[in-house]
Structure formats: structure tokens, C-alpha cells
C-alpha positions as a Markdown table, in Angstrom:
| # | Residue | x | y | z |
|---|---|---|---|---|
| 1 | Unk | 103.3 | 198.5 | 199.1 |
| 2 | Unk | 100.4 | 196.5 | 197.7 |
| 3 | Unk | 100.1 | 193.0 | 199.2 |
| 4 | Unk | 99.0 | 190.1 | 197.1 |
| 5 | Unk | 96.5 | 187.7 | 198.8 |
| 6 | Unk | 94.9 | 184.5 | 197.7 |
| 7 | Unk | 91.4 | 183.7 | 199.1 |
| 8 | Unk | 90.7 | 180.0 | 199.1 |
| 9 | Unk | 87.3 | 178.3 | 199.6 |
| 10 | Unk | 87.7 | 174.6 | 200.3 |
| 11 | Unk | 85.1 | 172.1 | 199.3 |
| 12 | Unk | 85.3 | 168.3 | 199.4 |
| 13 | Unk | 86.1 | 167.9 | 195.6 |
| 14 | Unk | 87.0 | 171.4 | 194.5 |
| 15 | Unk | 89.0 | 174.5 | 195.5 |
| 16 | Unk | 87.9 | 177.9 | 194.5 |
| 17 | Unk | 90.6 | 180.6 | 194.7 |
| 18 | Unk | 90.6 | 184.4 | 194.2 |
| 19 | Unk | 93.9 | 186.2 | 193.6 |
| 20 | Unk | 93.7 | 189.8 | 194.8 |
| 21 | Unk | 96.6 | 192.1 | 193.8 |
| 22 | Unk | 95.8 | 195.8 | 194.0 |
| 23 | Unk | 92.9 | 196.3 | 191.7 |
| 24 | Unk | 93.3 | 192.8 | 190.0 |
| 25 | Unk | 90.9 | 190.1 | 191.1 |
| 26 | Unk | 91.2 | 186.8 | 189.3 |
| 27 | Unk | 89.2 | 183.7 | 190.2 |
| 28 | Unk | 89.9 | 180.1 | 189.3 |
| 29 | Unk | 88.7 | 176.6 | 190.4 |
| 30 | Unk | 90.9 | 173.5 | 190.8 |
| 31 | Unk | 90.4 | 169.9 | 191.9 |
| 32 | Unk | 90.9 | 169.4 | 195.7 |
| 33 | Unk | 93.6 | 166.8 | 195.1 |
| 34 | Unk | 97.4 | 166.7 | 195.4 |
| 35 | Unk | 97.5 | 167.2 | 191.6 |
| 36 | Unk | 95.1 | 170.2 | 192.0 |
| 37 | Unk | 97.5 | 171.7 | 194.6 |
| 38 | Unk | 100.3 | 171.5 | 192.0 |
| 39 | Unk | 98.0 | 173.2 | 189.5 |
| 40 | Unk | 97.4 | 176.1 | 192.0 |
| 41 | Unk | 101.1 | 176.6 | 192.3 |
| 42 | Unk | 101.6 | 176.6 | 188.5 |
| 43 | Unk | 98.7 | 179.0 | 188.1 |
| 44 | Unk | 100.4 | 181.4 | 190.5 |
| 45 | Unk | 103.7 | 181.0 | 188.8 |
| 46 | Unk | 102.2 | 181.8 | 185.4 |
| 47 | Unk | 100.9 | 185.0 | 186.8 |
| 48 | Unk | 104.4 | 185.9 | 188.1 |
| 49 | Unk | 103.3 | 185.8 | 191.7 |
| 50 | Unk | 106.5 | 185.1 | 193.7 |
| 51 | Unk | 104.9 | 185.4 | 197.1 |
| 52 | Unk | 101.3 | 185.4 | 198.2 |
| 53 | Unk | 99.5 | 185.5 | 201.5 |
| 54 | Unk | 97.0 | 182.6 | 201.2 |
| 55 | Unk | 94.0 | 182.4 | 203.5 |
| 56 | Unk | 91.5 | 179.5 | 204.0 |
| 57 | Unk | 89.0 | 178.4 | 206.6 |
| 58 | Unk | 89.9 | 175.5 | 208.9 |
| 59 | Unk | 87.9 | 172.6 | 207.3 |
| 60 | Unk | 89.4 | 169.5 | 208.9 |
| 61 | Unk | 91.5 | 167.5 | 206.5 |
| 62 | Unk | 90.1 | 168.9 | 203.3 |
| 63 | Unk | 92.4 | 171.9 | 203.0 |
| 64 | Unk | 95.6 | 170.3 | 204.5 |
| 65 | Unk | 97.2 | 169.2 | 201.2 |
| 66 | Unk | 96.9 | 172.7 | 199.6 |
| 67 | Unk | 97.9 | 174.5 | 202.7 |
| 68 | Unk | 101.1 | 172.3 | 203.0 |
| 69 | Unk | 101.9 | 172.7 | 199.3 |
| 70 | Unk | 101.7 | 176.5 | 199.5 |
| 71 | Unk | 103.7 | 176.6 | 202.7 |
| 72 | Unk | 106.5 | 174.4 | 201.3 |
| 73 | Unk | 106.6 | 176.6 | 198.2 |
| 74 | Unk | 107.5 | 179.6 | 200.4 |
| 75 | Unk | 104.1 | 181.3 | 200.5 |
| 76 | Unk | 102.5 | 182.6 | 203.7 |
| 77 | Unk | 99.4 | 180.6 | 204.7 |
| 78 | Unk | 96.7 | 181.5 | 207.3 |
| 79 | Unk | 94.1 | 178.9 | 208.4 |
| 80 | Unk | 91.3 | 180.7 | 210.3 |
| 81 | Unk | 88.3 | 179.8 | 212.3 |
| 82 | Unk | 85.2 | 179.7 | 209.9 |
| 83 | Unk | 83.3 | 181.8 | 212.5 |
| 84 | Unk | 85.7 | 184.8 | 211.7 |
| 85 | Unk | 84.9 | 184.6 | 208.0 |
| 86 | Unk | 81.2 | 184.3 | 208.7 |
| 87 | Unk | 81.3 | 187.3 | 211.0 |
| 88 | Unk | 83.2 | 189.3 | 208.3 |
| 89 | Unk | 80.7 | 188.3 | 205.7 |
| 90 | Unk | 77.9 | 189.7 | 207.9 |
| 91 | Unk | 79.9 | 192.9 | 208.4 |
| 92 | Unk | 80.1 | 193.2 | 204.6 |
| 93 | Unk | 76.4 | 192.6 | 204.1 |
| 94 | Unk | 77.1 | 189.6 | 201.9 |
| 95 | Unk | 73.8 | 188.4 | 200.5 |
| 96 | Unk | 74.9 | 185.7 | 198.0 |
| 97 | Unk | 77.0 | 182.6 | 198.7 |
| 98 | Unk | 78.9 | 180.6 | 196.1 |
| 99 | Unk | 82.3 | 179.1 | 196.2 |
| 100 | Unk | 83.7 | 181.8 | 194.0 |
| 101 | Unk | 82.2 | 184.6 | 196.0 |
| 102 | Unk | 83.4 | 183.0 | 199.2 |
| 103 | Unk | 86.9 | 182.9 | 197.9 |
| 104 | Unk | 86.7 | 186.6 | 197.1 |
| 105 | Unk | 85.4 | 187.3 | 200.5 |
| 106 | Unk | 88.2 | 185.4 | 202.2 |
| 107 | Unk | 90.7 | 187.3 | 200.0 |
| 108 | Unk | 89.4 | 190.6 | 201.2 |
| 109 | Unk | 89.3 | 189.4 | 204.8 |
| 110 | Unk | 93.0 | 188.4 | 204.5 |
| 111 | Unk | 93.9 | 191.7 | 203.0 |
| 112 | Unk | 92.2 | 193.7 | 205.7 |
| 113 | Unk | 92.7 | 191.6 | 208.8 |
| 114 | Unk | 96.2 | 190.1 | 208.1 |
| 115 | Unk | 95.4 | 186.9 | 210.1 |
| 116 | Unk | 98.1 | 185.0 | 211.9 |
| 117 | Unk | 100.5 | 182.8 | 210.0 |
| 118 | Unk | 99.8 | 179.1 | 210.0 |
| 119 | Unk | 102.7 | 176.7 | 210.8 |
| 120 | Unk | 102.1 | 173.1 | 209.7 |
| 121 | Unk | 102.3 | 170.4 | 212.4 |
| 122 | Unk | 105.3 | 168.1 | 212.4 |
| 123 | Unk | 104.9 | 165.0 | 210.2 |
| 124 | Unk | 104.6 | 162.7 | 213.2 |
| 125 | Unk | 101.8 | 164.9 | 214.5 |
| 126 | Unk | 100.0 | 164.8 | 211.2 |
| 127 | Unk | 100.2 | 161.0 | 211.1 |
| 128 | Unk | 98.9 | 160.9 | 214.7 |
| 129 | Unk | 96.0 | 163.2 | 213.8 |
| 130 | Unk | 95.0 | 161.0 | 210.9 |
| 131 | Unk | 95.0 | 157.9 | 213.1 |
| 132 | Unk | 93.0 | 159.6 | 215.9 |
| 133 | Unk | 90.4 | 161.0 | 213.5 |
| 134 | Unk | 90.1 | 157.7 | 211.8 |
| 135 | Unk | 89.5 | 156.2 | 215.2 |
| 136 | Unk | 86.8 | 158.8 | 215.9 |
| 137 | Unk | 85.1 | 157.8 | 212.6 |
| 138 | Unk | 85.2 | 154.1 | 213.5 |
| 139 | Unk | 83.7 | 154.8 | 216.9 |
| 140 | Unk | 80.9 | 156.9 | 215.4 |
| 141 | Unk | 80.2 | 154.2 | 212.9 |
| 142 | Unk | 80.1 | 151.6 | 215.7 |
| 143 | Unk | 77.6 | 153.7 | 217.7 |
| 144 | Unk | 75.4 | 154.1 | 214.6 |
| 145 | Unk | 75.3 | 150.3 | 214.1 |
| 146 | Unk | 74.7 | 149.6 | 217.8 |
| 147 | Unk | 71.8 | 152.1 | 217.7 |
| 148 | Unk | 70.4 | 150.3 | 214.6 |
| 149 | Unk | 70.6 | 147.0 | 216.4 |
| 150 | Unk | 68.7 | 148.3 | 219.4 |
| 151 | Unk | 66.1 | 150.2 | 217.4 |
| 152 | Unk | 63.8 | 147.3 | 217.0 |
| 153 | Unk | 63.2 | 143.7 | 215.8 |
| 154 | Unk | 65.1 | 142.8 | 212.7 |
| 155 | Unk | 65.0 | 139.7 | 210.5 |
| 156 | Unk | 67.6 | 137.1 | 211.5 |
| 157 | Unk | 69.8 | 137.9 | 208.5 |
| 158 | Unk | 69.9 | 141.6 | 209.3 |
| 159 | Unk | 70.5 | 140.8 | 213.0 |
| 160 | Unk | 73.4 | 138.6 | 212.2 |
| 161 | Unk | 74.9 | 141.1 | 209.7 |
| 162 | Unk | 74.8 | 143.8 | 212.4 |
| 163 | Unk | 76.5 | 141.6 | 214.9 |
| 164 | Unk | 79.1 | 140.7 | 212.4 |
| 165 | Unk | 79.7 | 144.3 | 211.5 |
| 166 | Unk | 80.0 | 145.3 | 215.1 |
| 167 | Unk | 82.5 | 142.6 | 215.7 |
| 168 | Unk | 84.5 | 143.8 | 212.7 |
| 169 | Unk | 84.4 | 147.4 | 213.9 |
| 170 | Unk | 85.5 | 146.3 | 217.4 |
| 171 | Unk | 88.5 | 144.6 | 215.8 |
| 172 | Unk | 89.3 | 147.6 | 213.8 |
| 173 | Unk | 89.0 | 150.0 | 216.7 |
| 174 | Unk | 91.3 | 147.8 | 218.8 |
| 175 | Unk | 93.8 | 147.7 | 216.0 |
| 176 | Unk | 93.8 | 151.5 | 215.6 |
| 177 | Unk | 94.3 | 151.9 | 219.4 |
| 178 | Unk | 97.3 | 149.7 | 219.1 |
| 179 | Unk | 98.7 | 151.7 | 216.1 |
| 180 | Unk | 98.2 | 155.0 | 218.0 |
| 181 | Unk | 100.1 | 153.8 | 221.0 |
| 182 | Unk | 102.9 | 152.3 | 218.9 |
| 183 | Unk | 103.1 | 155.6 | 216.9 |
| 184 | Unk | 103.5 | 157.7 | 220.0 |
| 185 | Unk | 106.0 | 155.2 | 221.5 |
| 186 | Unk | 108.3 | 155.4 | 218.5 |
| 187 | Unk | 108.6 | 159.2 | 218.6 |
| 188 | Unk | 110.4 | 160.3 | 221.8 |
| 189 | Unk | 108.9 | 163.8 | 221.9 |
| 190 | Unk | 105.3 | 162.5 | 221.5 |
| 191 | Unk | 106.0 | 159.8 | 224.1 |
| 192 | Unk | 107.4 | 162.4 | 226.6 |
| 193 | Unk | 104.4 | 164.6 | 226.1 |
| 194 | Unk | 102.0 | 161.7 | 226.4 |
| 195 | Unk | 103.6 | 160.6 | 229.7 |
| 196 | Unk | 103.3 | 164.2 | 231.1 |
| 197 | Unk | 99.6 | 164.4 | 230.1 |
| 198 | Unk | 98.7 | 161.1 | 231.7 |
| 199 | Unk | 100.3 | 162.1 | 234.9 |
| 200 | Unk | 97.2 | 164.4 | 235.3 |
| 201 | Unk | 94.4 | 162.4 | 237.1 |
| 202 | Unk | 91.5 | 162.4 | 234.7 |
| 203 | Unk | 93.5 | 162.3 | 231.5 |
| 204 | Unk | 94.2 | 158.8 | 230.1 |
| 205 | Unk | 96.2 | 157.6 | 227.2 |
| 206 | Unk | 93.3 | 158.0 | 224.7 |
| 207 | Unk | 92.5 | 161.6 | 225.7 |
| 208 | Unk | 96.3 | 162.4 | 225.8 |
| 209 | Unk | 96.6 | 161.1 | 222.2 |
| 210 | Unk | 93.7 | 163.2 | 221.0 |
| 211 | Unk | 95.0 | 166.3 | 222.7 |
| 212 | Unk | 98.4 | 165.8 | 221.1 |
| 213 | Unk | 96.8 | 165.2 | 217.7 |
| 214 | Unk | 94.4 | 168.1 | 217.7 |
| 215 | Unk | 96.6 | 170.7 | 219.5 |
| 216 | Unk | 100.0 | 169.8 | 218.1 |
| 217 | Unk | 102.7 | 171.6 | 220.1 |
| 218 | Unk | 100.6 | 173.0 | 222.8 |
| 219 | Unk | 103.4 | 175.1 | 224.2 |
| 220 | Unk | 103.4 | 177.2 | 221.0 |
| 221 | Unk | 100.2 | 178.8 | 222.4 |
| 222 | Unk | 100.9 | 182.1 | 224.2 |
| 223 | Unk | 99.3 | 180.8 | 227.4 |
| 224 | Unk | 96.8 | 178.4 | 228.8 |
| 225 | Unk | 93.9 | 180.8 | 228.1 |
| 226 | Unk | 94.8 | 180.7 | 224.4 |
| 227 | Unk | 94.6 | 176.9 | 224.4 |
| 228 | Unk | 91.2 | 177.1 | 226.2 |
| 229 | Unk | 90.0 | 179.6 | 223.6 |
| 230 | Unk | 91.1 | 177.3 | 220.8 |
| 231 | Unk | 89.0 | 174.6 | 222.3 |
| 232 | Unk | 86.0 | 176.9 | 222.7 |
| 233 | Unk | 86.1 | 176.5 | 226.5 |
| 234 | Unk | 86.3 | 180.2 | 227.4 |
| 235 | Unk | 83.3 | 182.0 | 228.9 |
| 236 | Unk | 81.0 | 184.1 | 226.7 |
| 237 | Unk | 79.2 | 186.9 | 228.5 |
| 238 | Unk | 76.0 | 188.5 | 227.3 |
| 239 | Unk | 74.8 | 191.7 | 228.9 |
| 240 | Unk | 73.5 | 195.0 | 227.6 |
| 241 | Unk | 72.5 | 198.1 | 229.5 |
| 242 | Unk | 71.0 | 197.6 | 232.9 |
| 243 | Unk | 68.4 | 195.0 | 232.2 |
| 244 | Unk | 69.8 | 192.4 | 229.8 |
| 245 | Unk | 71.8 | 189.8 | 231.8 |
| 246 | Unk | 72.0 | 186.3 | 230.2 |
| 247 | Unk | 73.7 | 183.4 | 231.7 |
| 248 | Unk | 77.4 | 183.1 | 230.9 |
| 249 | Unk | 78.0 | 180.1 | 228.6 |
| 250 | Unk | 80.9 | 178.4 | 226.9 |
| 251 | Unk | 81.8 | 180.2 | 223.7 |
| 252 | Unk | 82.1 | 177.0 | 221.7 |
| 253 | Unk | 84.0 | 178.9 | 219.1 |
| 254 | Unk | 86.7 | 176.4 | 218.7 |
| 255 | Unk | 87.6 | 172.7 | 218.3 |
| 256 | Unk | 84.5 | 170.7 | 219.1 |
| 257 | Unk | 86.5 | 167.4 | 219.1 |
| 258 | Unk | 88.5 | 168.6 | 222.0 |
| 259 | Unk | 85.5 | 169.6 | 224.0 |
| 260 | Unk | 83.8 | 166.3 | 223.4 |
| 261 | Unk | 86.9 | 164.4 | 224.4 |
| 262 | Unk | 87.3 | 166.3 | 227.7 |
| 263 | Unk | 83.7 | 165.8 | 228.9 |
| 264 | Unk | 84.1 | 162.4 | 230.6 |
| 265 | Unk | 87.7 | 163.1 | 231.8 |
| 266 | Unk | 86.4 | 166.2 | 233.5 |
| 267 | Unk | 83.8 | 164.1 | 235.3 |
| 268 | Unk | 86.5 | 161.7 | 236.5 |
| 269 | Unk | 88.9 | 164.6 | 237.4 |
| 270 | Unk | 86.1 | 166.2 | 239.4 |
| 271 | Unk | 86.1 | 163.2 | 241.7 |
| 272 | Unk | 89.7 | 162.0 | 241.7 |
| 273 | Unk | 92.0 | 164.9 | 240.8 |
| 274 | Unk | 92.7 | 166.9 | 244.1 |
| 275 | Unk | 93.1 | 170.3 | 242.4 |
| 276 | Unk | 90.1 | 169.9 | 240.1 |
| 277 | Unk | 88.0 | 168.4 | 243.0 |
| 278 | Unk | 88.8 | 171.3 | 245.3 |
| 279 | Unk | 88.1 | 173.8 | 242.6 |
| 280 | Unk | 84.7 | 172.2 | 241.7 |
| 281 | Unk | 83.7 | 172.0 | 245.3 |
| 282 | Unk | 84.2 | 175.8 | 245.6 |
| 283 | Unk | 82.1 | 176.4 | 242.5 |
| 284 | Unk | 79.3 | 174.1 | 243.8 |
| 285 | Unk | 79.4 | 175.9 | 247.2 |
| 286 | Unk | 79.0 | 179.2 | 245.3 |
| 287 | Unk | 75.8 | 177.9 | 243.8 |
| 288 | Unk | 77.0 | 176.9 | 240.3 |
| 289 | Unk | 75.0 | 174.2 | 238.5 |
| 290 | Unk | 76.5 | 170.8 | 238.1 |
| 291 | Unk | 76.8 | 171.1 | 234.3 |
| 292 | Unk | 78.5 | 174.5 | 234.7 |
| 293 | Unk | 81.0 | 172.9 | 237.0 |
| 294 | Unk | 81.7 | 170.2 | 234.5 |
| 295 | Unk | 82.4 | 172.8 | 231.9 |
| 296 | Unk | 84.8 | 174.6 | 234.3 |
| 297 | Unk | 86.5 | 171.3 | 235.0 |
| 298 | Unk | 87.0 | 170.7 | 231.3 |
| 299 | Unk | 88.7 | 174.1 | 231.0 |
| 300 | Unk | 90.8 | 173.4 | 234.2 |
| 301 | Unk | 92.1 | 170.2 | 232.6 |
| 302 | Unk | 93.2 | 172.2 | 229.5 |
| 303 | Unk | 95.1 | 174.6 | 231.8 |
| 304 | Unk | 96.7 | 171.7 | 233.7 |
| 305 | Unk | 97.7 | 170.0 | 230.4 |
| 306 | Unk | 99.3 | 173.2 | 229.2 |
| 307 | Unk | 101.1 | 173.5 | 232.6 |
| 308 | Unk | 102.7 | 170.1 | 232.6 |
| 309 | Unk | 103.8 | 170.5 | 228.9 |
| 310 | Unk | 105.1 | 174.0 | 229.4 |
| 311 | Unk | 107.1 | 173.2 | 232.5 |
| 312 | Unk | 108.1 | 169.7 | 231.4 |
| 313 | Unk | 107.2 | 168.4 | 234.8 |
| 314 | Unk | 104.6 | 165.7 | 235.7 |
| 315 | Unk | 101.4 | 166.8 | 237.4 |
| 316 | Unk | 101.9 | 167.7 | 241.1 |
| 317 | Unk | 98.6 | 167.9 | 243.1 |
| 318 | Unk | 100.5 | 169.9 | 245.8 |
| 319 | Unk | 101.9 | 172.5 | 243.4 |
| 320 | Unk | 101.3 | 176.1 | 244.1 |
| 321 | Unk | 101.9 | 178.5 | 241.2 |
| 322 | Unk | 104.3 | 181.3 | 241.9 |
| 323 | Unk | 102.4 | 183.7 | 239.6 |
| 324 | Unk | 99.1 | 185.4 | 240.5 |
| 325 | Unk | 96.0 | 183.3 | 239.8 |
| 326 | Unk | 94.9 | 185.7 | 237.0 |
| 327 | Unk | 98.3 | 186.2 | 235.4 |
| 328 | Unk | 98.0 | 185.4 | 231.7 |
| 329 | Unk | 101.4 | 183.7 | 231.6 |
| 330 | Unk | 100.7 | 181.3 | 234.5 |
| 331 | Unk | 100.6 | 177.8 | 233.1 |
| 332 | Unk | 98.3 | 176.7 | 235.9 |
| 333 | Unk | 95.9 | 179.6 | 235.8 |
| 334 | Unk | 92.9 | 178.7 | 237.9 |
| 335 | Unk | 89.5 | 179.0 | 236.4 |
| 336 | Unk | 88.8 | 182.4 | 237.7 |
| 337 | Unk | 85.9 | 183.8 | 239.7 |
| 338 | Unk | 82.7 | 181.8 | 240.2 |
| 339 | Unk | 80.7 | 184.5 | 238.4 |
| 340 | Unk | 82.8 | 183.8 | 235.3 |
| 341 | Unk | 82.1 | 180.1 | 235.1 |
| 342 | Unk | 80.2 | 179.3 | 231.9 |
| 343 | Unk | 77.4 | 176.8 | 231.5 |
| 344 | Unk | 77.9 | 173.9 | 229.1 |
| 345 | Unk | 74.6 | 174.5 | 227.2 |
């Protein structure tokens, strides 16, 4: 039976689609707005498409409206890592790149690979994600203004304007922090998960909020390794034949926001979390570099976070997992052999 797929290329202002049904390939372009999402649904209806497997790249917030509209209309939606699409494009020797061609490429990828089905996060998680990402934007803006202030001598008027803007941004950042805490407190499940995460030494309320926002229901992942892979914290080996042996590094094929958020918590956990501290000490004794150990600590924190959420029990520094260390279902899977520890860079 011929499957009908819809390849979707998301841009900031437009959405290019390609409907692939057997030998039929029909392109179209729509505004990337809520009204544009309705137009996509009407366009499918006019072509008598009762059900389609729609596929798009993960592009932050730009594709969320259309993905949600298609899901609520009963269509199957897949949201895939852009690296998979890029790799598929190379395998097809794609030489040209336009929005329309990218949509067609994604449609063919969907037809061949049948990527996993996307399930939208709960409304409270979507709201939390919006707040957390807005906070990230404010903090980046504040850092840019602080750098500008320190860059050199400015006229007094510019100096004052920068100080005023920094004060305003500090006020906004504090306000959003309060809103995030209040949002989590008013949703019992989010509050329960936040309390479990902050029981892990090294993870504070801000990091917990970001993990809940970016990962959604972490227990929906198959195991802790899958969560680490989503964050790009799994090792990437590079060897060929008997002579090529490059240093193992983090794959970084995942959510960069999570990796960034775990860097300083990992440094804290390395000193104050008994399990992470003992683990890092073993790696250092095995000759691993300090930065490689920090990367391993980041991944360890993800494993511990998955463990407390999966079991529903607060972090216990004396806990000994009953499953073997390398068992894929173990919520507290240790970070493996020293020779598999990746470097951060």
C-alpha cells in the first residue's frame, strides 16, 4: 500500500511543503503562522488526503504551530534531528539547496526511513519551555550588553544607557525566574519532578526547570542512554584500520541547550555529589583529562536525573543499582569504561 507523506521545510516566515503520494509530487508554500497552518490543512483536504505522515526538522519554536495543528487534525507527525536530514541529503548527492527542494528531500526521507512518531509535550510543558527559552534569550542579551559596557570607553550618555538597560534586563530576568518557579509550583506533576531533580547534588532549581522544559517527560525515553544521546552526550569513536585512532569525543548530535546547562552543574557535582565525585576520581586516576571528566560528569548527571524520575524516588548517594552496570534498562547506568569517556572538545 502506497504511503502518503508530507515533507516540510521550516523557515522563520514561510513553510515549504512537498506532498508525495506514489508518483505524485506536489509542492506548495505557506506563511509560517497559525493562519498558515490552517491553510496547510485546507490544502491537504482539497487534495482528499485523509491521513498523511508529515516530517519536519527540529527547528526550535518555528515549527511547533504547524506540527501541533497536524497532530490535532489526526495526522502522523515526525520531528527529526536536522543532522539526519543532512546525512540523507549527502547520501542522495543533493547538489542544490532551496526550501522547495529541501521539502522534497524530507518527503523522500520520510517515505524511506519511516522516522519515529512525534508526540507533542503537555500544555504545561510547552508553557514552561517558552518561559525557559525566553529566559535564555534575556540572559544572552544581558551578556551582550555587559560585554559592550566592558569593551572600552563610551560617552557618558552611552554609558548611562547601558547601565539602565542592564538594570532593566536584571529586573526582567528576576521576574521570569519568579514566573518559572510559580508555573512549576502550580502544576503538581512538574513540581514533583522538579523536587526529585533538585535532590541530586549539582542540579539546582534553574537547571531542573530547563531539563523539564527541554526534555518533557524524560521517562518516555527508552533508557538513560537514550536521554544522553538526545542531549548529544554520548561518545563518538573514530577509528579505521590499524593506524587511525582519534580521541573519543562527545557526539554533540543533540540538544545543545541541555549540554550548555549541564556544564557548571557537572563541575559542582564533581566536587559535592558523592557518586559523581567517586566516578570522576576513577577517571582522573585512569589518566583522563580534566575536560573529558567534566563531559563524563555531565552525562552522569543525565543518567541520575533519569533514574530519580523513572523510580520516583529522591536521589540516594548510597544507592546500588540491582541491574548490571552496562544494562540498557538500568536507570542509574554508570558512565562506562574509562576508554569510552569522551572529551568535551
